Every structure is written in structure tokens, then in C-alpha cells.
C-alpha positions in Angstrom: 18.3 -7.9 -27.5 15.6 -6.2 -29.6 12.0 -6.4 -28.4 10.1 -9.3 -30.1 6.5 -8.4 -30.6 5.8 -11.1 -33.2 2.0 -11.7 -33.4 1.3 -8.8 -31.0 2.1 -5.6 -33.0 -0.7 -4.1 -35.0 -0.1 -1.1 -37.2 -3.2 1.0 -37.4 -4.7 2.3 -40.6 -8.2 3.4 -39.4 -9.5 5.2 -36.3 -12.7 3.1 -36.4 -10.8 -0.2 -36.1 -13.1 -2.2 -33.7 -10.1 -3.5 -31.8 -9.7 0.0 -30.4 -13.1 0.0 -28.6 -11.5 0.5 -25.2 -9.9 3.8 -26.2 -12.8 5.5 -28.0 -14.1 8.8 -26.6 -11.8 9.0 -23.5 -12.8 12.7 -23.0 -16.5 11.8 -22.4 -16.3 11.6 -18.6 -20.0 10.9 -18.0 -19.8 8.0 -20.4 -16.5 6.6 -19.3 -17.2 6.7 -15.5 -20.2 4.5 -16.1 -18.9 2.1 -18.8 -15.4 1.5 -17.6 -16.4 -0.1 -14.3 -19.1 -2.0 -16.0 -16.6 -3.4 -18.5 -14.1 -4.1 -15.8 -11.4 -1.9 -17.3 -9.6 1.4 -16.8 -7.1 3.4 -18.8 -3.5 4.1 -17.7 -1.7 7.0 -19.3 2.0 7.6 -19.6 5.1 5.5 -19.1 5.4 5.6 -15.2 1.7 5.1 -14.6 1.4 2.1 -16.9 4.5 0.6 -15.4 3.1 1.0 -11.9 -0.2 -0.5 -12.9 1.7 -3.6 -14.2 3.8 -3.7 -11.1 0.7 -3.8 -9.0 -0.6 -6.8 -10.8 -3.3 -5.3 -13.1 -3.5 -7.4 -16.3 -3.0 -5.4 -19.5 -5.7 -5.8 -22.2 -3.8 -3.8 -24.8 -1.6 -0.8 -25.4 -2.1 2.1 -27.8 0.9 4.3 -28.7 2.8 6.2 -31.3 5.9 4.8 -33.1 8.4 6.9 -31.2 7.1 5.5 -27.8 7.5 1.9 -28.8 11.2 1.6 -27.6 10.4 3.5 -24.4 7.6 1.2 -23.5 9.6 -1.9 -24.4 10.5 -2.9 -20.8 6.8 -2.9 -19.9 5.7 -4.7 -23.0 8.2 -7.5 -22.3 6.3 -8.2 -19.1 2.9 -8.6 -20.8 1.4 -10.6 -23.6 -1.1 -7.9 -24.6 -1.6 -6.7 -28.2 0.2 -3.4 -29.1 -1.6 -1.0 -31.4 0.7 1.6 -33.0 -0.4 4.6 -35.1 0.3 8.2 -35.9 -0.4 11.0 -33.4 -3.3 12.3 -35.6 -4.9 8.8 -35.7 -4.5 8.4 -31.9 -6.2 11.7 -31.4 -9.2 10.7 -33.6 -9.6 7.6 -31.5 -9.3 9.1 -28.1 -10.6 12.6 -28.6 -7.5 14.4 -27.3 -3.8 14.8 -28.1 -1.9 11.9 -26.5 1.1 13.9 -25.5 2.3 11.3 -23.0 2.7 9.0 -25.9 1.2 5.8 -24.6 -2.1 4.5 -23.2 -2.9 1.1 -21.8 -6.3 -0.5 -21.3 -6.0 -2.5 -18.0 -8.4 -5.0 -16.4 -9.6 -4.1 -12.9 -9.0 -6.4 -10.0 -11.7 -7.3 -7.4 -11.9 -4.8 -4.6 -10.9 -6.2 -1.1 -13.6 -6.8 1.5 -13.7 -3.7 3.7 -13.6 -5.7 6.9 -10.5 -7.6 5.8 -8.9 -4.3 4.8 -9.6 -2.8 8.2 -8.3 -5.8 10.0 -4.8 -5.4 8.6 -4.6 -1.6 8.8 -4.1 1.0 11.4 -4.4 4.4 9.7 -7.1 4.8 7.1 -8.7 7.6 5.2 -12.5 7.6 4.6 -14.1 9.8 2.0 -17.7 10.8 1.5 -19.0 12.7 -1.6 -15.6 13.4 -2.9 -16.6 13.2 -6.6 -13.9 15.3 -8.2 -11.4 13.0 -9.9 -8.5 15.5 -9.4 -9.2 15.6 -5.7 -9.4 11.8 -5.5 -6.1 11.4 -7.3 -4.4 13.9 -5.1 -5.7 12.4 -1.9 -4.5 8.9 -2.9 -1.1 10.4 -3.7 -0.9 12.0 -0.2 -2.2 8.8 1.5 0.6 6.8 -0.2 3.3 9.3 0.5 2.4 9.8 4.2 2.0 6.2 5.1 -1.8 5.6 5.3 -2.7 2.0 5.1 -5.9 2.2 3.1 -8.7 4.4 1.7 -12.4 3.6 2.2 -14.8 5.3 -0.2 -18.5 6.0 0.2 -20.7 4.8 -2.7 -21.0 8.4 -3.9 -17.2 9.0 -4.3 -15.5 9.3 -7.7 -13.7 6.3 -9.3 -10.0 6.2 -8.3 -9.2 4.3 -11.5 -10.7 6.9 -13.8 -7.9 8.2 -16.1 -7.6 11.7 -14.6 -7.6 10.4 -11.0 -4.9 7.8 -11.9 -2.8 10.5 -13.7 -3.0 13.0 -10.8 -2.1 10.3 -8.4 1.0 9.4 -10.5 -0.1 5.8 -10.2 -0.2 5.7 -6.4 -3.8 4.6 -6.6 -2.2 1.2 -7.3 -0.1 1.4 -4.1 -2.8 2.1 -1.6 -5.5 -0.6 -1.0 -9.0 0.8 -1.2 -12.6 -0.5 -0.9 -16.1 0.8 -1.2 -17.9 1.1 2.2 -21.7 0.8 2.2 -21.9 -0.4 -1.4 -22.7 -4.0 -0.7 -26.5 -4.6 -1.3 -26.4 -7.3 1.4 -24.7 -5.1 4.0 -25.5 -1.9 5.8 -25.9 1.2 3.7 -23.8 4.4 4.1 -23.3 6.0 6.6 -24.5 3.1 8.9 -21.6 1.1 7.3 -19.3 3.4 9.3 -20.1 1.1 12.3 -17.7 -1.3 10.8 -14.9 1.0 11.8 -15.9 0.9 15.4 -16.3 -2.9 15.3 -12.7 -3.1 14.2 -11.5 -0.8 16.9 -11.0 2.4 15.0 -11.4 5.9 16.5 -13.3 7.9 13.9 -12.0 11.4 13.4 -14.2 13.9 11.4 -12.1 16.7 9.8 -14.0 20.0 9.9 -13.1 23.7 10.0 -15.5 24.2 13.0 -13.8 26.4 15.6 -14.8 24.2 18.5 -13.1 21.1 17.0 -9.8 19.9 18.4 -6.7 21.4 16.9 -4.9 18.6 15.1 -1.6 19.7 16.8 -3.1 18.9 20.1 -4.4 15.4 19.1 -3.1 12.7 21.4 -3.5 9.0 20.4 -2.5 5.9 22.2 0.2 3.5 21.1 -0.9 1.7 18.0 -4.4 3.1 18.3 -6.4 2.6 15.2 -7.6 5.8 13.5 -9.9 6.5 10.6 -9.8 10.1 9.2 -13.1 11.1 7.6 -13.3 13.9 5.0 -16.3 15.1 3.0 -17.0 17.0 -0.2 -15.8 20.5 -1.2 -18.0 23.1 0.4 -20.5 20.8 2.2 -18.1 18.7 4.1 -19.3 15.5 5.8 -23.0 14.8 6.0 -24.7 15.3 9.4 -25.1 11.5 9.7 -21.5 10.8 9.0 -20.5 13.4 11.6 -22.8 11.8 14.1 -21.0 8.4 13.5 -17.6 10.0 14.5 -16.0 9.9 17.9 -14.1 13.2 17.6 -14.0 16.3 15.5 -10.6 17.7 14.5 -9.5 20.8 12.6 -6.5 22.3 10.9 -5.8 25.7 12.4 -6.3 28.5 9.8 -4.8 32.0 9.5 -7.2 34.8 10.1 -9.6 35.4 7.2 -9.2 31.9 5.7 -11.8 29.4 6.7 -10.6 26.1 5.1 -8.4 24.3 2.6 -9.2 22.4 -0.5 -10.2 18.8 0.5 -7.1 17.3 -1.1 -4.8 19.8 0.6 -6.6 19.2 3.9 -6.2 15.5 3.5 -2.4 15.9 3.0 -2.0 18.1 6.1 -4.2 15.8 8.3 -2.4 12.6 7.1 0.9 14.2 7.9 -0.4 15.1 11.4 -1.5 11.5 12.0 2.0 10.1 11.1 3.4 11.7 14.2 0.8 10.3 16.6 0.2 6.9 18.1 
């Protein structure tokens, strides 16, 4: 049965159509990382990512795609009532600022973030990030967290937006599969890093990942049955701040070959998450 888009399909004639406001200037990261959260939206790119966003319950505001992608996106469009804007590749590039080689973009509405305390209450293994402000790293960490069975991710206020287009793309849409919350961002609650006390209040053992040679080798880590664990990682280069380190119960490290001092934070997160899956 052919897809019925009566009343929803709009064939574009101009790149300055005001209905395309959500998609204008997608390459301006500084602008988009500020305006998208303020407007309560994010951009999903590509068939799989858009489908995963819809599966996760994010409402679609609209879709922007080229003609040849209309049949491909049909199964997703059947599950929404959003308008569908269709135009040539050149016109899409004028609107967005880049070549839309994945064929389809969707403007999605954000959902309210869960309360950190409620998230911790129903979790056992969580990843906590401080000053991880590179969107590629954020996306890769979420992908590892999802693949390796972490229950949640908690973000300091200075971490990058997991729903920024690049982070979503790198994660392959797994940012929609792992619950996350901002810790220390509530103006009525304790600021970061004092907000890390919430982890202790919910029974979590806080592990700081560091290349320091006196830290415990992750291979030697022993945790009790069903012990709650929070793995803390900091930014590239600087790592965790001194105050975040001080809030942790234990320092752990990934053993390195001679002459190599550390891994990229996303790679380190993957190794450490894998190590935690075999403990407790």
C-alpha cells in the first residue's frame, strides 16, 4: 500500500522558506549548541538514527529529505504526523550548509531529562563525565556505554550536548538508548562537583579513571555482588578536576604499554566499561 502523505508533503521551491528554520545553518556549532536546547529541539541524521529516535519516543517536528529518500523513510513517516519537506540536493545544501549525503534529516523535540536521583535509584553501573566537551567523544562514549551494558550516563554541566547532531551520528543513535541526566545543573541543588555526593547517598562506589601509576589496575579490581559503581572520566589532557578526584572513593587505571601514557577518553571509557561488566 503506497505511503499516504496527503496534507503533509511539501515540495520546496526556496531555501529561505521560513518553515525550514530548524534546519538553517547546521554547521554553525557554536550557534546550534546554544539555540537547539533553548528551542527544545535536536537534529537526527540518516535512516537508522531517525528511526531510533522515533523508537525512543522523541516526537518528530518535521523531516527534510531529497526525493529518492522518500520511499526509504516511508516506514518511519508512517509512524508520525509530522510535515515532510522534500527538495533537491542543491537546495538542501543551501539550507543546511553541507551536503546531506545521508539523504534525510529530522527535527525532533527533546524530552525532559530524568531526575538524577531517580536515575541512580534504578541503576547499578553508571558513567559520569566531567568537561568532556568534544561531541565526537560524547557520541563514542554513549555508544560504548550502550554496547557494554551501562545503565546510565551522568554529565557535569560543562559537558557537550549528547543530542547535538555530530554526537548523535557518532553514537549511531545509541544516545537514545542510554538514560542520561545533568548532575549539578539544578540551580536549587548542590553545584558540581559537590553534586557527586548524590552518588554516595545512593550507595555508589565512585571510581576515578586516571593514568596515574599508583592507581589500581582495573584487572585487579574486585567489587561485591551487585555493588553499585560510578565510573568517572574527565576531559582530554586534563582529566578529572582535583575536586572531582577528591570526591571519589578509589582511583583506577588501564595498564599501558611502555612509552604510552594514556588513551583517548572515548577509548578509555570503552575499555573501562568492558572491565566493569565482568565485576560484581
